[in-house]
MIRO-42235 format. One record per residue (C-alpha): residue number from 1; x, y, z. Coordinates in steps of 0.2 Angstrom, whole numbers, plus 5000, padded with zeros to 4 digits. Each point is the difference from the previous one (the first is absolute). Layout:
BEGIN
@resi NUM, xx X, yy Y, zz Z
...
***
This chain:
BEGIN
@resi 1, xx 6361, yy 5907, zz 5411
@resi 2, xx 5016, yy 5001, zz 4996
@resi 3, xx 5007, yy 4982, zz 5002
@resi 4, xx 5011, yy 5007, zz 5011
@resi 5, xx 4999, yy 4996, zz 5022
@resi 6, xx 5005, yy 5012, zz 5013
@resi 7, xx 5020, yy 4994, zz 4998
@resi 8, xx 5000, yy 5002, zz 4984
@resi 9, xx 5001, yy 4984, zz 4995
@resi 10, xx 4991, yy 4993, zz 4984
@resi 11, xx 4999, yy 4982, zz 5000
@resi 12, xx 4980, yy 4997, zz 5005
@resi 13, xx 4999, yy 4985, zz 4986
@resi 14, xx 4985, yy 5007, zz 4994
@resi 15, xx 5010, yy 5014, zz 4992
@resi 16, xx 5007, yy 4986, zz 4989
@resi 17, xx 4985, yy 4997, zz 4990
@resi 18, xx 4990, yy 5015, zz 5003
@resi 19, xx 5003, yy 5017, zz 4999
@resi 20, xx 4999, yy 5016, zz 5015
@resi 21, xx 4987, yy 5009, zz 4996
@resi 22, xx 5009, yy 5015, zz 5006
@resi 23, xx 4995, yy 5015, zz 5012
@resi 24, xx 4996, yy 5001, zz 5018
@resi 25, xx 4987, yy 4989, zz 5010
@resi 26, xx 4992, yy 5013, zz 5015
@resi 27, xx 4992, yy 4993, zz 5013
@resi 28, xx 4989, yy 5010, zz 5010
@resi 29, xx 4993, yy 4997, zz 5019
@resi 30, xx 4983, yy 5008, zz 5000
@resi 31, xx 4994, yy 5009, zz 5018
@resi 32, xx 4983, yy 5006, zz 4991
@resi 33, xx 4990, yy 5003, zz 4983
@resi 34, xx 4992, yy 5017, zz 4999
@resi 35, xx 4982, yy 4996, zz 4998
@resi 36, xx 4993, yy 5006, zz 4985
@resi 37, xx 4985, yy 4988, zz 5005
@resi 38, xx 4984, yy 5015, zz 5008
@resi 39, xx 4989, yy 4989, zz 5009
@resi 40, xx 5001, yy 5005, zz 5018
@resi 41, xx 5014, yy 4988, zz 5009
@resi 42, xx 5002, yy 4988, zz 4985
@resi 43, xx 5019, yy 4998, zz 4991
@resi 44, xx 5000, yy 4997, zz 4983
@resi 45, xx 5005, yy 4983, zz 5004
@resi 46, xx 4983, yy 4999, zz 5011
@resi 47, xx 4989, yy 5002, zz 4984
@resi 48, xx 5010, yy 4987, zz 4990
@resi 49, xx 4990, yy 4986, zz 4998
@resi 50, xx 5008, yy 4982, zz 4999
@resi 51, xx 4983, yy 4990, zz 4999
@resi 52, xx 4999, yy 5006, zz 4981
@resi 53, xx 5017, yy 4991, zz 4994
@resi 54, xx 4992, yy 4985, zz 5010
@resi 55, xx 5013, yy 5002, zz 5016
@resi 56, xx 4993, yy 4999, zz 5019
@resi 57, xx 5001, yy 5014, zz 5009
@resi 58, xx 5020, yy 5005, zz 5005
@resi 59, xx 5002, yy 5001, zz 5019
@resi 60, xx 5010, yy 5011, zz 4998
@resi 61, xx 5005, yy 5017, zz 4992
@resi 62, xx 5018, yy 4994, zz 4996
@resi 63, xx 4994, yy 4984, zz 4993
@resi 64, xx 4990, yy 5010, zz 4989
@resi 65, xx 5012, yy 5010, zz 4996
@resi 66, xx 5012, yy 4984, zz 4992
@resi 67, xx 4984, yy 4993, zz 4989
@resi 68, xx 4996, yy 5020, zz 4991
@resi 69, xx 5019, yy 4998, zz 4997
@resi 70, xx 5000, yy 4984, zz 4993
@resi 71, xx 4984, yy 5003, zz 4992
@resi 72, xx 5001, yy 5020, zz 4992
@resi 73, xx 4999, yy 4994, zz 4984
@resi 74, xx 4986, yy 4989, zz 5002
@resi 75, xx 4991, yy 5014, zz 5011
@resi 76, xx 5000, yy 5014, zz 4986
@resi 77, xx 4989, yy 5004, zz 4986
@resi 78, xx 5006, yy 5007, zz 4985
@resi 79, xx 4989, yy 5015, zz 4991
***
């Protein structure tokens, strides 16, 4: 995010034409998701119906999470 490599170098070609974003990029490994869904035995991802967005049913939760992360702005409603 700062344009600086772990070894302190700043020789990325991208930096020649662009400003760095600054700050830090945090990477997390999600082990579990808080279940705010009130239906017994279901997770929040179980109730997301991707078919409403023209998608086939995903085979894995990982596929659904990736799709939600990539399309989050399209799945939200502004009030």
